[in-house]
Structure formats: structure tokens, C-alpha cells
Backbone bond lengths (Angstrom), bond angles and torsions (degrees), N, CA, C in turn:
res aa  C-N    CA-C-N  psi(-1)  N-CA   C-N-CA  omega(-1)  CA-C   N-CA-C  phi
1 X - - - 1.470 - - 1.498 108.43 -
2 X 1.358 111.65 151.74 1.448 117.75 -179.86 1.495 109.31 -63.82
3 X 1.309 115.24 141.50 1.450 121.04 177.53 1.499 114.10 88.54
4 X 1.341 115.79 -15.15 1.471 117.47 178.07 1.524 109.25 -88.16
5 X 1.302 113.78 141.35 1.475 118.89 -179.10 1.514 109.11 -74.93
6 X 1.300 115.09 137.15 1.480 120.60 177.58 1.520 109.72 -82.79
7 X 1.370 115.38 129.83 1.478 118.52 179.46 1.515 110.08 -70.53
8 X 1.304 115.20 134.06 1.466 121.23 177.36 1.528 108.99 -102.66
9 X 1.310 117.76 138.24 1.478 120.03 177.50 1.517 110.75 -62.89
10 X 1.333 116.14 142.69 1.472 118.41 -178.95 1.512 110.81 -63.53
11 X 1.308 114.41 150.43 1.474 119.26 177.91 1.511 109.72 -63.25
12 X 1.354 115.57 137.12 1.472 120.31 175.03 1.510 109.03 -87.67
13 X 1.285 115.44 122.53 1.466 119.71 179.31 1.516 109.38 -81.96
14 X 1.260 116.60 156.70 1.468 122.06 178.88 1.507 109.12 -135.37
15 X 1.359 115.36 165.67 1.457 120.88 176.32 1.506 112.04 63.09
16 X 1.335 115.72 -140.44 1.465 121.02 -178.39 1.516 111.16 -61.27
17 X 1.363 118.49 -32.89 1.465 120.54 -179.99 1.524 109.87 -62.58
18 X 1.361 118.01 -37.80 1.462 121.09 178.89 1.513 110.86 -66.62
19 X 1.345 116.13 -41.06 1.465 119.19 179.21 1.514 110.75 -62.90
20 X 1.334 115.54 -44.93 1.461 119.02 -178.72 1.526 110.99 -68.25
21 X 1.337 116.42 -35.02 1.455 119.63 -177.03 1.511 111.71 -70.64
22 X 1.321 119.41 -26.78 1.456 123.17 -175.99 1.518 113.42 -95.10
23 X 1.274 119.37 7.33 1.472 123.43 177.01 1.500 109.01 -125.54
24 X 1.324 113.66 152.24 1.463 117.38 178.67 1.509 111.57 -67.00
25 X 1.377 115.15 -36.13 1.457 119.66 179.30 1.518 107.80 -128.93
26 X 1.315 117.27 150.22 1.470 119.77 177.88 1.521 110.41 -58.44
27 X 1.357 117.42 138.42 1.467 122.78 179.77 1.525 109.33 -114.01
28 X 1.331 115.98 118.95 1.472 120.23 -179.80 1.519 110.08 -76.92
29 X 1.333 119.10 154.00 1.470 121.58 176.62 1.528 110.59 -60.03
30 X 1.350 116.56 150.48 1.470 121.04 179.09 1.522 110.54 -62.11
31 X 1.348 116.92 139.77 1.483 118.66 175.12 1.519 110.09 -63.21
32 X 1.368 115.59 157.73 1.471 120.29 -172.50 1.511 112.21 -60.31
33 X 1.355 118.10 -35.29 1.460 119.16 -174.71 1.524 112.26 -72.33
34 X 1.374 116.79 -16.68 1.468 119.08 176.56 1.514 111.09 -90.12
35 X 1.329 116.13 -11.79 1.455 119.19 178.43 1.526 112.37 -91.37
36 X 1.388 118.12 -9.66 1.471 121.78 -179.96 1.520 109.16 -82.26
37 X 1.336 118.40 128.15 1.470 120.63 179.59 1.523 111.53 -60.54
38 X 1.348 118.01 148.04 1.472 121.24 -179.79 1.522 113.05 -56.26
39 X 1.346 118.12 -37.91 1.463 120.28 -179.16 1.520 111.27 -62.04
40 X 1.335 115.37 -35.02 1.458 118.37 179.06 1.517 110.95 -67.36
41 X 1.359 116.42 -37.83 1.461 120.03 176.17 1.525 110.84 -61.33
42 X 1.336 116.85 -44.07 1.469 120.57 -178.37 1.525 110.43 -63.60
43 X 1.344 116.45 -46.24 1.457 120.44 179.93 1.516 111.92 -61.27
44 X 1.333 116.05 -41.73 1.460 119.75 178.60 1.518 112.19 -64.04
45 X 1.335 116.11 -38.02 1.465 119.70 178.97 1.515 111.91 -65.03
46 X 1.335 115.59 -38.58 1.471 119.19 178.61 1.518 110.67 -64.32
47 X 1.323 117.34 -42.62 1.453 121.34 -179.94 1.526 110.94 -62.53
48 X 1.329 115.98 -45.00 1.462 120.12 179.96 1.522 110.68 -62.94
49 X 1.337 117.37 -43.51 1.459 120.93 -179.77 1.518 111.29 -63.79
50 X 1.349 116.68 -41.56 1.462 120.19 179.05 1.513 111.22 -64.93
51 X 1.315 116.86 -42.29 1.459 120.56 178.54 1.520 110.99 -62.00
52 X 1.334 116.83 -41.76 1.464 120.59 179.20 1.524 110.69 -63.92
53 X 1.347 117.29 -41.28 1.457 120.54 -179.65 1.515 111.28 -64.99
54 X 1.335 116.98 -41.78 1.461 120.41 179.14 1.517 111.02 -65.65
55 X 1.330 116.96 -37.20 1.456 120.41 178.66 1.524 110.89 -64.61
56 X 1.323 116.72 -44.38 1.469 120.58 178.57 1.529 110.74 -62.91
57 X 1.326 116.31 -42.21 1.465 120.07 -179.67 1.516 110.99 -64.04
58 X 1.332 116.48 -38.75 1.465 119.40 -179.52 1.515 111.54 -67.34
59 X 1.330 116.46 -35.83 1.463 120.54 -178.34 1.511 111.84 -78.47
60 X 1.321 117.29 -42.41 1.459 120.77 -173.66 1.512 113.37 -95.16
61 X 1.344 117.82 -15.57 1.454 120.08 -176.52 1.507 113.24 80.28
62 X 1.332 117.06 14.37 1.458 120.57 -179.64 1.513 110.24 -62.11
63 X 1.316 116.64 137.20 1.448 122.05 179.71 1.514 113.88 87.65
64 X 1.334 118.72 -11.20 1.456 121.29 179.14 1.526 109.57 -77.80
65 X 1.343 117.40 149.18 1.463 119.36 177.52 1.520 110.38 -63.74
66 X 1.337 118.32 151.10 1.464 120.43 -178.40 1.521 111.70 -64.64
67 X 1.322 115.75 144.28 1.459 120.83 178.02 1.536 109.66 -79.57
68 X 1.321 115.86 147.29 1.451 121.59 178.95 1.528 110.30 -127.42
69 X 1.323 116.19 164.87 1.451 122.40 173.12 1.525 108.51 -141.70
70 X 1.317 116.40 167.14 1.457 122.03 -177.70 1.526 109.76 -100.84
71 X 1.319 115.84 126.18 1.466 122.05 175.03 1.530 107.04 -126.95
72 X 1.330 117.37 107.05 1.458 121.28 -178.10 1.532 108.98 -78.54
73 X 1.315 115.51 112.45 1.466 122.23 -174.34 1.527 110.15 -85.99
74 X 1.340 115.78 171.40 1.464 120.86 -177.17 1.522 113.14 -76.73
75 X 1.328 116.39 -24.28 1.455 119.00 -176.78 1.524 110.44 -145.80
76 X 1.338 116.10 135.92 1.461 122.49 176.66 1.524 107.12 -131.42
77 X 1.318 116.79 103.60 1.465 120.11 -177.44 1.515 110.98 60.38
78 X 1.339 116.34 -123.58 1.462 119.81 179.36 1.522 112.26 -91.87
79 X 1.335 116.64 9.05 1.464 121.23 179.91 1.526 109.84 -106.10
80 X 1.320 115.84 136.95 1.469 119.55 176.13 1.527 109.28 -119.82
81 X 1.322 113.99 152.87 1.461 119.43 -178.41 1.521 109.73 -72.92
82 X 1.331 115.48 132.73 1.448 122.53 -178.15 1.529 110.80 -100.53
83 X 1.336 117.63 158.07 1.473 119.77 173.23 1.527 110.36 -58.01
84 X 1.308 115.72 146.89 1.465 119.87 -178.58 1.527 110.93 -59.49
85 X 1.332 115.08 130.14 1.458 119.58 172.51 1.523 108.96 -107.76
86 X 1.329 116.18 -175.35 1.458 119.99 -176.49 1.515 113.28 -61.45
87 X 1.336 117.12 -35.73 1.459 120.28 -179.55 1.525 111.30 -66.99
88 X 1.336 116.75 -41.82 1.464 120.45 179.36 1.521 110.31 -64.39
89 X 1.331 116.29 -45.16 1.468 120.22 -179.31 1.528 110.54 -62.25
90 X 1.331 116.88 -43.00 1.464 120.41 -179.39 1.533 111.07 -65.76
91 X 1.330 116.69 -42.11 1.468 119.97 -179.05 1.515 111.41 -67.40
92 X 1.317 116.53 -39.77 1.464 119.54 178.09 1.523 110.41 -61.89
93 X 1.313 116.25 -44.06 1.458 119.76 179.24 1.517 112.38 -64.01
94 X 1.335 117.38 -38.23 1.456 120.95 179.56 1.521 111.35 -65.11
95 X 1.335 116.85 -44.25 1.456 120.54 -178.52 1.526 112.27 -72.69
96 X 1.321 117.25 -30.01 1.464 119.42 -178.70 1.515 112.43 -70.31
97 X 1.315 117.21 -14.85 1.467 118.64 175.40 1.528 111.45 -65.83
98 X 1.337 116.50 -16.93 1.473 120.10 177.75 1.522 113.04 -81.40
99 X 1.332 117.91 -8.09 1.466 120.28 -176.15 1.523 110.42 -85.17
100 X 1.316 116.11 75.06 1.457 121.94 177.30 1.518 109.31 -107.42
101 X 1.314 115.69 168.28 1.469 120.61 -175.78 1.532 112.04 -60.67
102 X 1.317 117.40 -33.72 1.452 121.20 -176.89 1.525 112.58 -100.39
103 X 1.309 117.31 7.75 1.457 120.53 -177.55 1.513 111.51 -80.55
104 X 1.337 115.85 156.95 1.468 121.48 174.07 1.525 111.18 -75.84
105 X 1.333 117.30 -14.30 1.464 121.42 -177.95 1.529 110.37 -91.08
106 X 1.339 114.94 139.42 1.462 120.08 179.96 1.526 113.25 -121.80
107 X 1.321 117.68 -16.33 1.459 119.81 -177.60 1.526 108.74 -158.98
108 X 1.334 116.90 145.29 1.461 122.57 179.39 1.521 109.22 -132.84
109 X 1.334 116.30 133.78 1.462 121.79 175.96 1.527 108.10 -131.57
110 X 1.339 116.69 133.49 1.464 121.84 -179.81 1.526 108.16 -137.96
111 X 1.339 115.78 135.87 1.463 120.51 178.12 1.517 109.75 -153.43
112 X 1.352 115.59 157.32 1.448 121.48 175.27 1.516 110.12 -105.16
113 X 1.325 116.54 142.04 1.463 122.27 179.71 1.530 109.13 -127.61
114 X 1.316 114.86 147.66 1.448 120.03 177.57 1.516 110.85 -151.72
115 X 1.340 117.43 172.75 1.469 120.39 178.77 1.531 110.98 -57.09
116 X 1.321 114.93 138.44 1.470 119.78 -178.60 1.529 110.40 -55.33
117 X 1.334 116.06 131.05 1.457 122.13 178.14 1.508 115.23 84.01
118 X 1.330 118.24 -6.05 1.463 120.01 -177.17 1.525 112.51 -81.25
119 X 1.334 116.09 -29.76 1.453 119.86 -177.23 1.521 113.56 71.73
120 X 1.321 118.22 13.58 1.464 121.82 -176.31 1.525 109.94 -131.74
121 X 1.329 116.58 131.15 1.465 121.67 178.81 1.524 109.85 -80.74
122 X 1.320 115.05 132.38 1.472 120.36 173.96 1.522 111.80 -120.79
123 X 1.327 116.58 -15.86 1.458 122.02 178.31 1.525 109.57 -122.27
124 X 1.305 116.03 132.82 1.456 121.71 171.89 1.518 107.61 -105.39
125 X 1.331 117.03 123.53 1.468 122.17 -178.70 1.525 108.59 -116.72
126 X 1.321 116.06 125.83 1.466 121.37 178.57 1.516 108.76 -127.69
127 X 1.318 116.25 139.21 1.459 120.72 179.05 1.514 110.79 -138.35
128 X 1.324 116.00 140.41 1.458 122.18 178.17 1.519 109.59 -128.23
129 X 1.309 116.02 139.77 1.457 122.87 179.05 1.522 108.96 -112.02
130 X 1.325 116.52 141.77 1.458 119.99 179.37 1.510 110.88 174.70
131 X 1.330 116.64 -141.57 1.459 122.06 178.15 1.519 110.06 -126.95
132 X 1.348 116.13 116.87 1.465 121.34 -175.34 1.528 109.39 -135.02
133 X 1.335 117.90 77.44 1.468 120.42 -175.55 1.523 114.01 -64.97
134 X 1.325 117.44 -25.01 1.469 121.34 -179.30 1.520 108.10 -112.53
135 X 1.341 116.99 93.09 1.469 121.06 -174.96 1.525 111.30 -62.27
136 X 1.326 116.47 -44.96 1.466 119.31 -178.64 1.525 111.12 -65.46
137 X 1.320 117.21 -40.38 1.449 120.73 176.92 1.517 112.08 -63.89
138 X 1.341 116.66 -36.83 1.462 120.11 178.29 1.522 110.81 -67.08
139 X 1.328 117.52 -38.51 1.467 119.62 176.14 1.528 110.89 -62.46
140 X 1.314 116.64 -41.05 1.463 119.78 177.61 1.525 110.63 -59.46
141 X 1.320 115.74 -40.15 1.463 119.71 179.30 1.528 110.71 -67.49
142 X 1.333 116.66 -43.31 1.461 120.27 -179.77 1.532 111.43 -61.07
143 X 1.314 116.23 -47.86 1.461 119.27 -178.93 1.524 111.98 -73.29
144 X 1.328 116.41 -25.47 1.452 118.72 -178.69 1.505 114.82 -84.35
145 X 1.349 117.12 -33.70 1.462 119.62 -174.77 1.524 112.33 -124.43
146 X 1.330 116.25 -59.74 1.467 119.74 -171.83 1.526 111.56 -60.85
147 X 1.350 116.79 -45.13 1.461 120.23 179.23 1.520 111.94 -111.56
148 X 1.296 116.90 6.12 1.454 120.76 -179.45 1.513 111.30 -104.08
149 X 1.327 116.03 -91.98 1.454 119.97 -175.21 1.525 112.65 -65.29
150 X 1.362 116.99 -35.82 1.470 119.18 179.44 1.523 111.44 -61.76
151 X 1.334 116.89 -44.55 1.460 120.87 -178.01 1.521 110.93 -72.73
152 X 1.307 117.33 -44.08 1.462 120.10 -176.78 1.524 111.49 -63.45
153 X 1.332 116.60 -31.86 1.462 119.05 179.23 1.515 111.75 -68.75
154 X 1.336 117.81 -24.50 1.460 121.87 -179.13 1.524 112.60 -95.62
155 X 1.325 117.43 -38.38 1.464 120.83 -172.53 1.521 113.87 -110.90
156 X 1.307 117.04 -13.87 1.457 119.59 -176.30 1.515 113.39 81.54
157 X 1.337 117.80 2.44 1.468 121.63 179.17 1.522 110.35 -75.83
158 X 1.308 115.38 152.40 1.460 121.03 175.49 1.520 108.96 -127.25
159 X 1.340 116.26 144.58 1.461 121.55 178.66 1.524 109.93 -80.34
160 X 1.310 115.77 130.91 1.459 120.89 -179.52 1.525 110.26 -137.82
161 X 1.321 115.48 154.77 1.469 122.95 171.11 1.529 113.10 55.94
162 X 1.316 116.66 46.16 1.469 119.37 177.05 1.523 109.98 -66.99
163 X 1.336 116.06 133.72 1.463 121.46 -178.41 1.529 110.29 -134.83
164 X 1.318 114.92 150.21 1.461 122.27 177.40 1.531 109.10 -93.81
165 X 1.364 116.65 134.22 1.457 121.74 179.84 1.527 109.53 -128.75
166 X 1.344 117.58 158.17 1.469 120.11 176.25 1.529 111.14 -57.42
167 X 1.344 115.40 136.71 1.465 120.60 -175.77 1.525 113.05 -87.15
168 X 1.337 118.47 -6.95 1.458 119.90 177.78 1.517 113.24 82.36
169 X 1.332 117.04 -174.40 1.471 121.49 -173.82 1.522 114.58 -66.10
170 X 1.322 118.24 -19.56 1.462 120.00 -179.98 1.524 112.25 -81.06
171 X 1.319 117.34 -7.16 1.455 120.83 174.51 1.517 113.92 76.47
172 X 1.317 114.91 -165.82 1.455 119.81 -177.93 1.516 111.41 84.10
173 X 1.323 116.68 -142.33 1.462 122.31 -177.73 1.519 109.13 -141.96
174 X 1.329 115.95 151.52 1.466 122.40 -179.47 1.522 109.10 -141.76
175 X 1.318 116.19 124.66 1.463 122.26 175.87 1.520 109.74 -128.19
176 X 1.323 116.09 150.60 1.457 121.87 176.66 1.524 109.04 -130.83
177 X 1.336 115.84 154.22 1.456 121.01 -179.96 1.522 108.70 -154.99
178 X 1.325 115.11 177.99 1.457 122.28 178.12 1.522 108.58 -112.04
179 X 1.347 115.71 131.32 1.454 121.60 172.07 1.527 106.74 -94.35
180 X 1.317 115.41 96.02 1.468 120.39 -174.64 1.528 109.70 -86.73
181 X 1.335 115.41 124.65 1.456 121.57 179.82 1.526 110.15 -100.13
182 X 1.322 117.24 146.34 1.469 119.19 -178.05 1.527 113.74 -70.33
183 X 1.341 118.00 -29.27 1.464 120.23 -176.20 1.523 113.33 -122.92
184 X 1.352 117.92 -31.13 1.463 121.30 -177.06 1.520 110.60 -97.53
185 X 1.345 115.40 -179.60 1.461 120.47 178.04 1.533 109.72 -67.92
186 X 1.301 115.44 146.05 1.464 120.50 176.96 1.522 110.29 -73.07
187 X 1.327 115.37 151.01 1.459 121.38 176.12 1.522 109.14 -112.85
188 X 1.321 116.01 155.44 1.468 121.32 176.86 1.522 108.87 -108.99
189 X 1.316 116.90 137.87 1.462 121.58 -178.65 1.512 110.41 -130.85
190 X 1.328 116.27 137.96 1.469 123.29 172.19 1.518 108.52 -125.53
191 X 1.310 116.41 139.10 1.463 121.86 179.44 1.523 108.84 -132.74
192 X 1.341 115.96 134.19 1.462 120.34 173.17 1.518 109.47 -115.63
193 X 1.307 116.03 159.20 1.466 121.91 175.58 1.514 108.69 -149.23
194 X 1.329 116.00 140.61 1.464 121.54 172.48 1.524 107.66 -140.83
195 X 1.308 117.42 -160.14 1.458 119.51 -174.33 1.514 115.13 -63.49
196 X 1.342 117.86 -31.77 1.460 119.81 -173.53 1.522 114.75 -130.72
197 X 1.329 118.90 -2.98 1.463 119.90 179.17 1.524 111.21 -136.65
198 X 1.317 114.34 152.65 1.462 123.52 169.27 1.520 106.41 -133.19
199 X 1.326 116.92 131.80 1.457 119.95 -179.25 1.512 111.26 -137.41
200 X 1.324 115.50 148.34 1.454 120.68 178.95 1.518 110.76 -132.53
201 X 1.316 116.11 143.34 1.463 122.44 176.42 1.526 107.51 -128.38
202 X 1.330 115.94 125.53 1.464 121.06 178.42 1.525 108.99 -117.79
203 X 1.312 116.23 126.88 1.457 121.96 174.66 1.526 107.93 -97.86
204 X 1.336 114.96 117.70 1.464 119.69 -175.55 1.502 115.05 -93.54
205 X 1.331 118.99 5.26 1.459 120.96 -177.77 1.524 112.43 -79.00
206 X 1.321 116.58 -22.67 1.454 119.77 -175.74 1.509 113.57 75.18
207 X 1.330 116.42 11.72 1.464 120.72 -175.15 1.522 113.42 -116.58
208 X 1.327 117.20 -0.61 1.466 120.50 -174.39 1.524 110.47 -104.97
209 X 1.304 116.49 127.47 1.456 120.78 177.41 1.537 109.97 -76.54
210 X 1.331 118.00 155.20 1.470 119.99 179.97 1.518 113.37 -55.08
211 X 1.338 118.43 -41.54 1.460 120.13 -178.37 1.535 111.70 -66.18
212 X 1.348 116.80 -32.05 1.463 120.05 177.46 1.524 110.99 -72.98
213 X 1.323 116.03 -41.53 1.465 118.82 178.53 1.520 110.79 -68.59
214 X 1.324 118.02 -30.10 1.464 120.71 177.14 1.526 110.35 -61.33
215 X 1.328 116.80 -43.17 1.474 119.91 178.52 1.530 110.88 -65.04
216 X 1.329 115.89 -42.28 1.464 118.73 179.37 1.527 110.77 -66.96
217 X 1.318 116.83 -35.18 1.473 120.50 179.15 1.523 110.72 -62.49
218 X 1.331 117.53 -38.25 1.464 119.97 177.35 1.524 110.75 -62.44
219 X 1.331 117.79 -39.10 1.465 121.10 177.01 1.524 110.72 -65.20
220 X 1.324 116.18 -43.91 1.462 120.24 179.72 1.523 110.35 -64.74
221 X 1.319 116.62 -43.78 1.456 119.99 -179.62 1.522 111.14 -60.40
222 X 1.323 117.30 -43.13 1.466 120.77 178.77 1.518 111.22 -60.39
223 X 1.329 116.96 -33.32 1.461 121.10 -177.02 1.531 113.29 -80.16
224 X 1.344 117.37 -29.69 1.465 119.26 -171.67 1.525 114.37 -109.29
225 X 1.333 117.84 -14.98 1.464 119.62 -179.76 1.530 108.94 -96.74
226 X 1.328 115.27 113.82 1.470 120.12 -174.74 1.526 108.94 -119.99
227 X 1.336 115.18 150.88 1.455 120.81 -179.14 1.521 110.49 -74.54
228 X 1.305 115.44 140.40 1.462 121.52 177.35 1.515 109.23 -82.59
229 X 1.303 117.80 121.20 1.470 122.69 179.82 1.512 109.61 -90.98
230 X 1.331 115.86 138.30 1.474 120.61 177.67 1.522 110.27 -68.62
């Protein structure tokens, strides 16, 4: 009818105004931690826990193999330690040149062993303590330089017939070879390496095969390589 006001439809709100208009009370957006799926929370927790475990292991050394050192004892099976002769003194001096501030070596022990009561050394035993994370690489270095070129330059011996042998329960690596001399009898040498020790056994009789010296080296290693106690 004329003169009557025409009703206008109410304004339609949009966006946040629509949300607020359709609820009795204003509703705030969900906090971020309620919008993250549960699987994402679980995955994140695993990552954090793993990172924490690795950090603790790196600081405390947890999970690392036990450290060892070389202690040359007075008797190993039927072999007893002999008084130092010229060869032992010379070898000790040669190896001690590696004990520098930046070297991987921290200690060197050298002794001669022979049959009990004989008074004569037939085995030369050398041991070094330090840090050797790559046992096979350390053996390559020992045979290539320490017992290879260094020895051959002094004695004329050459390394021949290097072979890999089982390293035994203490792990690491063990190789044996022949130190062939141009005029004298050949010697047999075995060297082991693990995370914290390197040891060598030389048989000077010229009568021991590499496989036989490898077995004897395992016995010697068991006797002279001891765990470092905290």
C-alpha cells in the first residue's frame, strides 16, 4: 500500500562477520598446535628423540667399542720376554719418531720374546696405542710405510705375499707378509689394527709360515691388548 515502507532484506554478512553472526559467541581460530595432524606430532617426536640420543652418544661415547692399549707382559704361552737387545732398541727408537703432537700414535711398546730358558729372542713384538678409525687403511699404511719403505731402505728387505687373515674376537684387521732379504733369511711379519691399537709380530727365524704366525699373533694379541678402564 501507498505510504507503507517496503521491507528490505537484511544485509548478508561475509567472512569473519558471517562466522560471528552465526554463533552465540565469537569463535577464535584454532591454535596452530591443534591444526597439526597427529601423525606429524608422532614423526616430529621421533626425530627429536633420535637427535637427542645421537647427541648424548657423541658426548659420552655411548655405543662406541671399548678402547684398548698394549701392555707387553713378561710371558706369553711358552715365550718369555727377553732383555732388550740392539734390534729391540733400534726398533723402539724408529717407531717412537711417530710420537708427535699431531700424530695418531700416543704410545709405543717394543720387546723381544723367545723360548723360556733360551736367552735368545726369536719374536719381535711391537704395539702402538692411539686412534685408528679405519683399521684396513691403517694396515695399508703400516705395510706401505712403517714396515715397508722405512724398513727396506735400512735393511734391503722387501714385503712380499701379503695376505689377509681372520682378526679374532678383538676385531679389526690382520694381515701377514714376508720380509724377503737379498742375502739373509727372510722374516715373517703380521700386523693387526683396530680402533685404538696397532700391533706387529716379526718372526726372525725364517722358519715360520705366514698362516702359522697369524695364529701365534692372535695369541699374542689376546695377551697384550687390554681394555682401558675409566
